[in-house]
C-alpha positions as CSV (number, residue, x, y, z in Angstrom):
1,X,20.2,-49.4,29.2
2,X,21.7,-48.7,32.7
3,X,23.2,-45.2,32.6
4,X,26.0,-46.0,35.1
5,X,27.0,-49.0,33.1
6,X,27.0,-46.9,30.0
7,X,29.3,-44.3,31.5
8,X,31.6,-47.0,32.9
9,X,31.8,-48.6,29.4
10,X,32.7,-45.2,27.9
11,X,35.5,-44.7,30.4
12,X,36.8,-48.2,29.7
13,X,36.7,-47.5,25.9
14,X,38.4,-44.2,26.4
15,X,41.3,-45.7,28.4
16,X,41.6,-48.6,25.9
17,X,41.6,-46.2,23.0
18,X,44.3,-44.0,24.6
19,X,46.5,-47.1,25.2
20,X,46.1,-48.6,21.8
21,X,45.8,-45.5,19.6
22,X,49.5,-44.9,19.2
23,X,50.1,-48.5,18.1
24,X,47.1,-48.6,15.9
25,X,48.1,-45.3,14.1
26,X,51.7,-46.4,13.7
27,X,50.6,-49.8,12.4
28,X,48.1,-48.3,9.9
29,X,50.6,-45.7,8.8
30,X,53.2,-48.4,7.9
31,X,50.6,-50.0,5.7
32,X,49.1,-46.9,4.1
33,X,48.4,-46.7,0.5
34,X,49.4,-43.0,0.6
35,X,52.5,-42.0,2.6
36,X,53.3,-38.5,3.8
37,X,56.7,-37.5,2.4
38,X,59.5,-36.3,4.7
39,X,58.8,-32.6,4.0
40,X,55.1,-33.0,4.9
41,X,54.0,-31.2,1.8
42,X,52.8,-34.0,-0.4
43,X,51.7,-37.7,-0.3
44,X,53.3,-40.5,-2.3
45,X,52.2,-44.0,-3.4
46,X,54.1,-47.1,-4.5
47,X,52.3,-48.1,-7.7
48,X,53.3,-51.7,-7.2
49,X,50.5,-51.8,-4.6
50,X,47.7,-54.3,-5.5
51,X,44.8,-51.8,-5.2
52,X,44.2,-49.3,-8.1
53,X,44.8,-45.6,-7.5
54,X,41.9,-43.3,-8.2
55,X,41.3,-39.6,-7.5
56,X,39.8,-36.5,-9.0
57,X,41.4,-33.1,-9.8
58,X,39.4,-30.1,-10.9
59,X,39.7,-26.7,-12.5
60,X,37.0,-24.1,-13.2
61,X,36.0,-25.8,-16.5
62,X,37.3,-29.4,-16.2
63,X,37.0,-32.3,-13.8
64,X,39.4,-35.2,-14.4
65,X,39.3,-38.6,-12.8
66,X,42.6,-40.5,-12.9
67,X,43.0,-44.3,-12.6
68,X,46.3,-46.2,-12.1
69,X,46.3,-49.9,-12.1
70,X,49.4,-52.1,-12.2
71,X,47.9,-54.3,-14.9
72,X,46.2,-51.6,-17.1
73,X,48.6,-48.7,-16.5
74,X,47.7,-45.1,-16.2
75,X,44.6,-43.5,-17.7
76,X,42.2,-40.6,-17.0
77,X,38.8,-39.3,-18.0
78,X,38.2,-35.6,-18.4
79,X,34.9,-33.9,-18.5
80,X,34.8,-30.3,-19.7
81,X,32.2,-27.7,-18.7
82,X,31.0,-24.3,-19.8
83,X,32.3,-24.8,-23.3
84,X,28.9,-24.2,-24.8
85,X,26.8,-21.2,-23.9
86,X,23.5,-22.9,-24.7
87,X,23.2,-25.8,-22.3
88,X,19.4,-25.6,-21.5
89,X,18.5,-28.8,-23.3
90,X,21.8,-30.5,-23.4
91,X,22.6,-33.6,-21.3
92,X,25.5,-35.1,-23.2
93,X,28.7,-34.9,-21.2
94,X,31.8,-33.5,-22.9
95,X,33.9,-36.5,-21.9
96,X,37.1,-37.8,-23.4
97,X,39.3,-40.6,-22.2
98,X,43.1,-40.8,-22.3
99,X,45.0,-44.1,-22.0
100,X,48.6,-45.3,-22.7
101,X,47.7,-45.2,-26.4
102,X,47.2,-41.5,-26.1
103,X,50.8,-40.9,-24.8
104,X,53.4,-39.0,-26.9
105,X,56.0,-41.0,-28.8
106,X,59.3,-40.6,-27.0
107,X,62.3,-41.8,-29.1
108,X,65.7,-42.7,-27.7
109,X,68.3,-43.3,-30.4
110,X,65.5,-43.5,-32.9
111,X,63.4,-46.1,-31.1
112,X,60.1,-45.5,-29.4
113,X,60.3,-46.4,-25.7
114,X,57.5,-48.2,-23.9
115,X,57.0,-46.6,-20.6
116,X,54.9,-49.3,-19.0
117,X,53.3,-48.8,-15.6
118,X,54.5,-45.9,-13.3
119,X,56.6,-47.1,-10.4
120,X,55.4,-44.3,-8.0
121,X,53.1,-41.4,-7.7
122,X,53.2,-38.2,-5.7
123,X,50.3,-35.8,-5.1
124,X,50.0,-32.3,-3.6
125,X,47.3,-31.0,-6.0
126,X,49.4,-32.0,-9.0
127,X,49.9,-35.6,-9.8
128,X,53.5,-36.6,-10.5
129,X,54.2,-40.1,-12.0
130,X,57.6,-41.6,-12.1
131,X,58.3,-44.5,-14.5
132,X,60.9,-47.2,-14.2
133,X,64.2,-46.7,-16.1
134,X,63.9,-47.7,-19.8
135,X,66.2,-47.1,-22.7
136,X,68.8,-45.5,-20.4
137,X,66.3,-42.7,-19.3
138,X,63.9,-42.1,-16.4
139,X,60.7,-40.3,-17.3
140,X,58.6,-38.2,-14.9
141,X,55.1,-36.9,-15.8
142,X,53.2,-34.2,-14.1
143,X,49.4,-34.0,-14.8
144,X,47.0,-31.3,-13.7
145,X,43.8,-29.5,-15.0
146,X,43.9,-25.9,-16.0
147,X,42.5,-23.7,-13.3
148,X,40.6,-21.4,-15.7
149,X,40.4,-23.1,-19.1
150,X,38.8,-26.3,-20.5
151,X,42.1,-28.1,-20.7
152,X,44.3,-30.7,-19.1
153,X,48.1,-30.2,-19.1
154,X,51.0,-32.7,-18.8
155,X,54.6,-31.7,-18.3
156,X,57.1,-34.4,-19.1
157,X,60.7,-34.6,-18.0
158,X,63.3,-37.0,-19.4
159,X,66.6,-37.6,-17.6
160,X,69.5,-39.5,-19.0
161,X,70.5,-41.7,-16.0
162,X,72.9,-43.9,-18.0
163,X,76.6,-43.6,-18.7
164,X,76.4,-42.8,-22.4
165,X,75.2,-40.1,-24.7
166,X,71.7,-40.6,-26.1
167,X,69.7,-39.0,-28.9
168,X,66.3,-37.9,-27.7
169,X,63.3,-36.7,-29.7
170,X,59.5,-36.5,-29.4
171,X,57.1,-36.8,-32.3
172,X,54.9,-33.7,-32.7
173,X,51.2,-34.5,-32.9
174,X,47.9,-32.6,-33.1
175,X,44.8,-34.9,-33.0
176,X,41.3,-33.5,-33.5
177,X,38.6,-35.7,-31.9
178,X,35.1,-34.9,-33.2
179,X,32.0,-36.7,-32.1
180,X,28.5,-35.9,-33.6
181,X,27.0,-36.3,-30.2
182,X,29.0,-33.4,-28.9
183,X,27.0,-31.0,-31.0
184,X,29.7,-28.6,-32.3
185,X,32.4,-29.3,-29.6
186,X,35.7,-30.9,-30.5
187,X,38.6,-32.2,-28.4
188,X,42.2,-31.4,-29.3
189,X,45.1,-33.5,-28.1
190,X,48.5,-31.8,-28.7
191,X,52.0,-33.3,-28.2
192,X,54.8,-30.7,-28.3
193,X,57.5,-32.0,-30.7
194,X,61.2,-32.1,-29.9
195,X,63.7,-32.3,-32.7
196,X,66.5,-34.9,-32.2
197,X,68.9,-33.6,-29.6
198,X,71.9,-35.0,-27.8
199,X,71.2,-36.0,-24.2
200,X,74.4,-36.4,-22.1
201,X,74.5,-38.4,-18.9
202,X,72.7,-36.4,-16.3
203,X,71.0,-34.1,-18.8
204,X,67.3,-33.3,-18.5
205,X,64.9,-32.2,-21.2
206,X,61.2,-31.2,-20.8
207,X,58.2,-31.0,-23.1
208,X,54.5,-30.6,-22.7
209,X,51.3,-32.2,-23.9
210,X,47.7,-31.0,-23.5
211,X,44.1,-32.0,-24.0
212,X,41.4,-29.3,-24.5
213,X,37.8,-28.9,-25.5
214,X,36.5,-26.0,-27.6
215,X,33.8,-25.1,-30.0
216,X,34.2,-26.4,-33.5
217,X,34.2,-22.9,-34.9
218,X,36.8,-21.5,-32.4
219,X,40.6,-21.6,-32.6
220,X,42.7,-23.8,-30.3
221,X,43.0,-22.5,-26.8
222,X,46.3,-20.8,-26.2
223,X,48.0,-22.5,-23.3
224,X,51.1,-21.2,-21.5
225,X,52.4,-24.0,-19.4
226,X,54.3,-21.6,-17.1
227,X,51.2,-19.6,-16.4
228,X,49.0,-22.6,-15.9
229,X,51.5,-24.3,-13.6
230,X,51.8,-21.1,-11.5
231,X,48.0,-20.8,-11.2
232,X,47.7,-24.4,-9.9
233,X,50.7,-24.0,-7.6
234,X,49.1,-20.9,-6.1
235,X,46.1,-23.0,-5.0
236,X,48.5,-25.6,-3.6
237,X,50.4,-23.0,-1.7
238,X,47.2,-21.6,-0.2
239,X,46.1,-25.1,0.9
240,X,49.4,-25.9,2.6
241,X,50.5,-22.6,3.9
242,X,47.7,-20.1,3.4
243,X,44.8,-19.1,5.7
244,X,43.1,-21.8,7.8
245,X,45.8,-24.2,9.0
246,X,45.6,-26.9,11.6
247,X,48.6,-27.4,13.8
248,X,48.7,-30.5,16.1
249,X,51.4,-32.8,17.4
250,X,50.3,-35.3,14.7
251,X,51.4,-34.3,11.2
252,X,49.2,-36.9,9.6
253,X,46.0,-35.2,10.9
254,X,47.4,-31.8,9.7
255,X,48.2,-33.2,6.3
256,X,44.8,-34.7,5.9
257,X,43.3,-31.3,6.8
258,X,45.4,-29.6,4.1
259,X,44.4,-32.2,1.5
260,X,40.8,-31.7,2.1
261,X,41.3,-27.9,2.2
262,X,42.9,-28.1,-1.3
263,X,39.9,-30.1,-2.6
264,X,37.7,-27.3,-1.3
265,X,39.8,-24.5,-2.9
266,X,39.8,-26.2,-6.3
267,X,36.1,-26.8,-6.3
268,X,34.5,-23.6,-7.7
269,X,33.3,-24.1,-11.3
270,X,32.2,-21.8,-14.1
271,X,28.6,-22.3,-15.1
272,X,25.8,-20.5,-16.9
273,X,25.0,-19.0,-13.4
274,X,28.6,-17.8,-12.9
275,X,31.2,-19.2,-10.7
276,X,29.6,-21.6,-8.1
277,X,30.7,-24.1,-5.5
278,X,29.3,-27.5,-6.3
279,X,29.4,-31.2,-5.5
280,X,32.4,-32.2,-7.6
281,X,33.2,-35.5,-9.3
282,X,32.6,-36.5,-12.9
283,X,29.1,-37.8,-11.9
284,X,27.6,-34.8,-10.1
285,X,29.5,-31.8,-11.6
286,X,28.3,-29.1,-11.7
287,X,25.1,-29.9,-9.7
288,X,24.3,-28.4,-6.3
289,X,22.2,-30.2,-3.6
290,X,20.8,-28.7,-0.4
291,X,22.7,-31.2,1.7
292,X,26.1,-31.5,0.0
293,X,27.6,-28.1,-0.8
294,X,25.0,-26.3,1.4
295,X,24.7,-28.2,4.7
296,X,28.0,-30.0,4.7
297,X,30.5,-27.9,2.9
298,X,29.7,-24.1,2.8
299,X,30.0,-23.5,6.6
300,X,33.7,-24.4,6.2
301,X,34.5,-22.1,3.3
302,X,34.9,-18.8,5.1
303,X,37.7,-20.2,7.3
304,X,40.1,-20.3,4.3
305,X,39.8,-16.7,3.4
306,X,39.6,-17.2,-0.3
307,X,37.5,-14.4,-2.0
308,X,36.8,-16.5,-5.0
309,X,35.5,-19.4,-2.9
310,X,33.2,-17.1,-0.9
311,X,32.0,-15.4,-4.1
312,X,31.3,-18.9,-5.6
313,X,29.4,-19.8,-2.5
314,X,27.3,-16.7,-2.7
315,X,26.5,-17.4,-6.3
316,X,25.4,-21.0,-5.4
317,X,23.0,-19.6,-2.8
318,X,21.7,-16.9,-5.3
319,X,20.5,-19.8,-7.4
320,X,18.2,-20.9,-4.6
321,X,17.1,-17.4,-3.8
322,X,16.4,-16.5,-7.4
323,X,14.3,-19.7,-7.8
324,X,12.3,-18.9,-4.7
325,X,11.6,-15.4,-5.8
326,X,10.4,-16.5,-9.2
327,X,8.6,-19.7,-8.4
328,X,7.8,-19.6,-4.7
329,X,8.6,-22.1,-2.0
330,X,6.1,-24.8,-2.7
331,X,7.9,-27.1,-3.3
332,X,11.1,-25.8,-1.8
333,X,14.0,-26.5,-4.2
334,X,16.4,-29.3,-3.2
335,X,18.9,-29.6,-6.1
336,X,19.8,-27.9,-9.3
337,X,21.5,-30.4,-11.6
338,X,23.5,-30.8,-14.8
339,X,25.0,-27.9,-16.8
340,X,21.6,-26.2,-17.1
341,X,21.3,-26.2,-13.3
342,X,17.6,-27.1,-13.5
343,X,15.5,-27.9,-10.4
344,X,15.5,-31.7,-10.0
345,X,14.9,-32.9,-6.4
346,X,12.7,-31.6,-3.7
347,X,10.8,-32.6,-0.5
348,X,13.9,-34.0,1.3
349,X,13.8,-31.5,4.1
350,X,15.8,-29.2,1.8
351,X,14.3,-26.1,3.5
352,X,15.8,-27.1,6.8
353,X,19.2,-27.9,5.2
354,X,19.3,-24.5,3.5
355,X,18.2,-22.6,6.7
356,X,21.0,-24.3,8.7
357,X,23.8,-24.3,6.1
358,X,23.1,-20.7,4.9
359,X,22.8,-19.2,8.3
360,X,26.0,-20.8,9.5
361,X,27.8,-19.8,6.3
362,X,26.7,-16.2,6.5
363,X,27.7,-15.9,10.2
364,X,31.1,-17.5,9.6
365,X,31.7,-15.3,6.5
366,X,31.1,-12.2,8.7
367,X,30.1,-10.0,5.7
368,X,27.2,-7.8,6.6
369,X,26.3,-6.8,3.0
370,X,26.4,-10.4,1.9
371,X,24.2,-11.4,4.8
372,X,21.7,-8.7,4.0
373,X,21.6,-9.8,0.3
374,X,20.8,-13.4,1.2
375,X,18.5,-12.6,4.1
376,X,15.4,-13.2,1.9
377,X,16.6,-16.8,1.4
378,X,16.7,-17.2,5.2
379,X,13.1,-16.0,5.3
380,X,12.1,-18.3,2.4
381,X,13.6,-21.4,4.0
382,X,12.3,-20.5,7.5
383,X,8.8,-19.9,6.1
384,X,8.9,-23.2,4.2
385,X,10.0,-25.0,7.4
386,X,7.2,-23.4,9.3
387,X,4.7,-24.5,6.6
388,X,5.8,-28.2,7.2
389,X,5.8,-28.0,11.0
390,X,3.2,-30.3,12.5
391,X,1.1,-29.9,15.6
392,X,3.7,-32.1,17.3
393,X,6.3,-29.4,16.7
394,X,8.4,-31.5,14.4
395,X,9.0,-30.9,10.7
396,X,7.4,-33.2,8.1
397,X,9.2,-34.1,4.9
398,X,8.7,-36.8,2.3
399,X,12.2,-38.2,2.7
400,X,15.7,-37.0,3.8
401,X,19.1,-36.6,2.2
402,X,19.3,-40.4,1.7
403,X,16.7,-39.9,-1.0
404,X,14.4,-42.9,-0.3
405,X,17.3,-45.3,0.2
406,X,15.8,-46.0,3.7
407,X,12.3,-45.5,5.2
408,X,11.8,-42.1,6.8
409,X,8.1,-42.0,7.6
410,X,6.1,-38.8,7.4
411,X,8.7,-36.9,9.5
412,X,12.3,-37.8,10.2
413,X,14.8,-36.8,12.9
414,X,17.3,-35.2,10.4
415,X,14.9,-32.6,9.1
416,X,13.7,-31.6,12.5
417,X,17.2,-31.4,14.0
418,X,18.5,-29.3,11.1
419,X,15.4,-27.0,11.4
420,X,16.2,-26.5,15.1
421,X,19.8,-25.7,14.4
422,X,18.9,-23.4,11.5
423,X,16.4,-21.4,13.6
424,X,19.0,-20.9,16.3
425,X,21.6,-19.7,13.8
426,X,19.0,-17.5,12.0
427,X,18.1,-15.9,15.3
428,X,21.7,-15.0,15.9
429,X,22.0,-13.6,12.3
430,X,18.9,-11.5,12.8
431,X,20.3,-9.9,15.9
432,X,23.6,-9.2,14.1
433,X,21.7,-7.5,11.3
434,X,19.6,-5.5,13.7
435,X,16.4,-7.0,12.4
436,X,13.4,-6.3,14.6
437,X,13.5,-8.1,17.9
438,X,10.3,-9.9,17.0
439,X,12.2,-11.7,14.2
440,X,14.9,-13.2,16.3
441,X,12.5,-13.9,19.2
442,X,10.2,-15.8,16.9
443,X,13.0,-17.9,15.4
444,X,14.2,-18.8,19.0
445,X,10.6,-19.7,20.0
446,X,10.3,-21.9,17.0
447,X,13.6,-23.6,17.9
448,X,12.4,-24.1,21.5
449,X,9.2,-25.7,20.3
450,X,11.1,-28.0,17.9
451,X,13.5,-29.1,20.6
452,X,10.6,-30.1,22.8
453,X,9.0,-31.8,19.8
454,X,12.2,-33.8,19.1
455,X,12.3,-35.1,22.6
456,X,8.6,-36.0,22.7
457,X,8.2,-37.4,19.2
458,X,11.6,-39.0,18.5
459,X,12.9,-39.8,22.0
460,X,12.8,-43.5,22.4
461,X,14.6,-46.6,23.5
462,X,16.0,-48.3,20.3
463,X,17.9,-51.5,20.4
464,X,18.7,-51.0,24.1
465,X,19.8,-47.4,23.9
466,X,17.7,-44.5,25.2
467,X,18.3,-42.4,22.2
468,X,16.1,-41.4,19.2
469,X,14.0,-43.3,16.8
470,X,14.4,-41.9,13.3
471,X,10.7,-41.8,12.5
472,X,7.4,-43.0,14.0
473,X,7.6,-46.8,14.0
474,X,11.3,-47.0,13.5
475,X,12.9,-49.8,15.6
476,X,16.5,-49.9,14.3
477,X,19.4,-47.5,15.1
478,X,20.2,-45.0,12.4
479,X,23.4,-43.1,11.9
480,X,21.7,-39.8,11.9
481,X,20.6,-40.1,15.5
482,X,23.8,-38.0,16.0
483,X,22.2,-34.8,14.5
484,X,20.6,-33.6,17.7
485,X,24.0,-33.6,19.4
486,X,25.5,-31.8,16.4
487,X,22.9,-29.1,17.0
488,X,23.7,-28.9,20.8
489,X,20.5,-30.8,21.9
490,X,22.0,-32.8,24.8
491,X,19.0,-34.4,26.5
492,X,20.0,-37.9,25.3
493,X,23.7,-37.3,24.9
494,X,25.2,-40.3,26.8
495,X,23.0,-42.9,25.4
496,X,23.3,-41.5,21.9
497,X,27.1,-41.6,22.1
498,X,26.9,-45.1,23.4
499,X,24.8,-46.1,20.4
500,X,27.1,-44.4,18.0
501,X,30.3,-46.2,19.1
502,X,28.5,-49.5,19.6
503,X,29.0,-52.6,17.4
504,X,25.4,-52.1,16.3
505,X,26.0,-48.8,14.5
506,X,29.8,-48.8,14.0
507,X,31.0,-52.4,14.0
508,X,34.2,-51.8,12.0
509,X,35.2,-48.5,13.6
510,X,38.6,-50.0,14.8
511,X,39.5,-50.6,11.2
512,X,38.6,-47.0,10.2
513,X,35.4,-48.0,8.4
514,X,32.4,-45.7,8.1
515,X,29.5,-45.8,10.5
516,X,26.4,-47.7,9.3
517,X,23.4,-45.7,7.9
518,X,21.2,-48.3,9.7
519,X,22.2,-51.0,12.1
520,X,20.6,-53.9,10.2
521,X,22.1,-53.0,6.8
522,X,25.7,-53.1,5.6
523,X,25.6,-49.6,3.9
524,X,28.2,-47.2,5.3
525,X,27.8,-43.5,4.8
526,X,30.9,-41.4,5.0
527,X,29.2,-38.1,5.7
528,X,27.7,-39.6,8.9
529,X,31.2,-40.7,10.0
530,X,32.7,-37.2,9.9
531,X,29.6,-35.9,11.7
532,X,30.0,-38.6,14.3
533,X,33.6,-37.7,14.9
534,X,32.6,-34.0,15.3
535,X,29.8,-35.0,17.7
536,X,32.2,-37.2,19.9
537,X,34.5,-34.2,20.4
538,X,31.5,-31.9,21.1
539,X,30.3,-34.4,23.7
540,X,33.6,-34.4,25.5
541,X,34.7,-37.9,24.5
542,X,38.0,-36.4,23.4
543,X,40.3,-39.4,23.4
544,X,37.8,-41.8,21.9
545,X,37.1,-39.2,19.2
546,X,40.8,-38.7,18.5
547,X,41.5,-42.5,18.3
548,X,38.7,-43.0,15.9
549,X,39.7,-39.9,13.9
550,X,43.2,-41.4,13.5
551,X,41.8,-44.7,12.3
552,X,39.4,-43.1,9.8
553,X,42.2,-40.8,8.5
554,X,44.5,-43.8,8.0
555,X,41.9,-46.0,6.4
556,X,40.1,-43.4,4.2
557,X,42.3,-40.4,3.5
558,X,45.6,-42.3,3.4
559,X,44.0,-45.6,2.3
560,X,43.2,-46.8,-1.2
561,X,40.0,-44.8,-1.2
562,X,41.9,-41.6,-0.5
563,X,42.9,-38.9,-0.4
564,X,39.3,-37.8,-0.9
565,X,37.0,-40.0,1.1
566,X,33.6,-40.7,-0.5
567,X,30.9,-43.4,0.0
568,X,30.6,-43.9,-3.7
569,X,34.4,-43.7,-4.4
570,X,33.8,-40.9,-6.9
571,X,35.5,-38.1,-5.1
572,X,32.6,-35.8,-4.3
573,X,33.5,-32.7,-2.3
574,X,31.2,-33.1,0.6
575,X,32.5,-36.0,2.7
576,X,36.1,-34.7,2.7
577,X,34.9,-31.1,3.4
578,X,33.3,-32.4,6.6
579,X,36.8,-33.6,7.9
580,X,38.1,-30.0,8.8
581,X,34.8,-29.4,10.6
582,X,35.7,-32.3,12.9
583,X,38.3,-29.8,14.2
584,X,36.8,-26.3,13.8
585,X,33.4,-27.2,15.2
586,X,34.3,-30.4,17.1
587,X,37.8,-30.3,18.8
588,X,37.8,-26.5,19.0
589,X,34.0,-26.3,19.4
590,X,33.6,-23.0,17.4
591,X,29.9,-22.0,17.2
592,X,29.1,-18.6,15.6
593,X,26.9,-16.2,17.6
594,X,27.2,-13.2,15.4
595,X,28.9,-11.7,12.4
596,X,32.0,-11.1,14.5
597,X,31.5,-13.3,17.5
598,X,31.5,-16.9,18.5
599,X,31.7,-19.4,21.4
600,X,34.4,-21.9,21.6
601,X,34.6,-25.1,23.7
602,X,38.0,-26.6,23.2
603,X,38.9,-30.2,24.0
604,X,42.6,-30.7,24.1
605,X,43.5,-34.4,24.0
606,X,45.3,-35.7,27.1
607,X,48.4,-36.7,25.1
608,X,48.8,-33.4,23.4
609,X,50.7,-30.4,24.8
610,X,48.9,-28.0,22.5
611,X,46.9,-27.5,19.3
612,X,46.1,-24.5,17.1
613,X,44.1,-23.2,14.2
614,X,46.1,-20.5,12.4
615,X,45.2,-17.5,10.3
616,X,41.5,-18.3,10.3
617,X,39.4,-15.9,8.2
618,X,36.0,-16.7,9.6
619,X,34.1,-13.5,10.6
620,X,36.0,-11.6,7.9
621,X,39.1,-11.2,10.1
622,X,42.4,-13.0,10.5
623,X,42.7,-14.7,13.8
624,X,44.4,-17.6,15.6
625,X,43.2,-19.9,18.4
626,X,45.8,-21.8,20.4
627,X,45.0,-24.3,23.2
628,X,47.8,-25.3,25.5
629,X,48.2,-27.6,28.5
630,X,48.3,-25.6,31.7
631,X,48.7,-28.0,34.6
632,X,45.4,-29.9,35.0
633,X,43.7,-27.2,32.9
634,X,44.0,-25.9,29.4
635,X,44.9,-22.4,28.3
636,X,42.9,-20.9,25.4
637,X,44.3,-17.9,23.6
638,X,42.7,-16.0,20.7
639,X,44.7,-13.4,18.9
640,X,43.7,-11.1,16.0
641,X,45.6,-8.2,14.3
642,X,48.5,-8.6,16.7
643,X,46.2,-8.2,19.8
644,X,45.2,-10.8,22.4
645,X,41.4,-11.1,22.3
646,X,41.1,-13.9,24.8
647,X,43.6,-15.5,27.2
648,X,42.1,-17.7,29.9
649,X,42.7,-21.1,31.6
650,X,40.0,-23.5,32.6
651,X,39.0,-27.1,32.5
652,X,38.4,-29.0,29.3
653,X,34.9,-28.4,28.0
654,X,34.5,-24.9,29.4
655,X,32.8,-22.6,26.9
656,X,34.2,-19.1,26.2
657,X,32.6,-16.2,24.4
658,X,34.8,-14.2,21.9
659,X,34.1,-11.0,20.1
660,X,36.7,-10.1,17.4
661,X,37.6,-6.5,17.1
């Protein structure tokens, strides 16, 4: 493809995007499934919408998936974890379903009221359902999982909205649900009873219900609603107002950031290996994969300054390190699945994923002792990558994170690109830990060789674009051609960007749909979409990236699939956790260079006067980065501990080096 033509096309697209983005975002916002409330602290949904509402909420020992359909009403499925200590050979999920038949019996003047389908829903980490007026009262219901126990709680509020006095009561109930398949575990559903009481016009009364899982031989779990609510609200407060906040002129982008941040903060789970970060969802809890919580999610975690989240991340990585110590690195472990956390998948380029994800996580965390503890895993993964490196200086693997869904040949671009990025980060980490110079030098030399190998082996013209083939013999564009750009390999940047935003790879981008995994198949892959948005910012296509980010946010986070985007619509953690990285590593261009140092390459959109990331806790310190319009340039200011670390003006795309005190 002609390079000048490509550049002209990108300029035209950028101008068109800038002109149409405001209209597109406004139009999409008006039709959103989820709407940001006036206070900007929660999202709401009109339940008379045609599409069903579905989302996950999680505590340390429970994952619940809720479903609200205007025909079937409200229901949820709860899966409980770490109830049994012996899970080595157990594969039966502790799953129980609740539906309208499970609801408490609310009596008004002695008659049971039928609530029907909720009229609206609100979500900020707790789900609040409001029901239409019935029997002279309005009922509101707040549902959330316990943050520490194997339990789900519901708080009910009944308000007399009529003009006459009513008699109100709730039938007490305790239901024990036993199933032989559960092997000694029972479920207890409790409805707090309310004796008949007079309810005057305007009066409100509250009561609670709960669902819990426990061993058959144990007593019921003691639940204090006030304590449980406060624990959940603390996580919500941290998500909206705690460390790691995005501030832009577009509140919808900021709200989407906070929602994904909340999903991250609620993700640690108790397991036989201790508290770990994991994939989330009913389907994949509490498993861990080298791509999902390692490559995609963990590099984000330190920004939010949550000690429990960082501890859970360390425990997750300890599972890999302990396995390698005990069993070696052939094969290198790729996933540990189910409650027993047993090795399941391998040979997907997992060593490269771990090398990249772990090195970036440790650098961003900025904890020297933690980095020293997990340094052996850096060495294990680097040694495994080296053992799979071919004479062509690329890294062989049987498949990639798509797990044989698509052909990958004997060596694929993803594994080699991640290995390159991992070696670069590991070299920086080695220097920060004062490892022998030979260690960092060798890692850098391996990275240099892989970079040349990527160009020689994968560089090709594919479907008219001088970009990358995904494997030898590949003739179709693949979404993961973006990975070299994500790792700062820029030799084929313009053509690769052109391919990414073409109708071949991203035909429905203007509707906020995901990028295609392969140009000739309809499968869309959300994780590639968020990588692509990050790459477009890194490549300096700021206004195109911003326009597409708005569209993706409206369609996926505020659309019927939201608020947690996922290719499989099961609310895994990883796709949503990649959204904040669009900003931290894309728009602000933050790249760690040491345990207390980084480079940043900010890209302030033309239509924005400023943008900021507040109270970031990466590198173990609290710091802000603010980028402001300064004539034709942009001013970048980094402050920490009340002191200005960097204050400089320059053109968009200029890279600055920062060392935090």
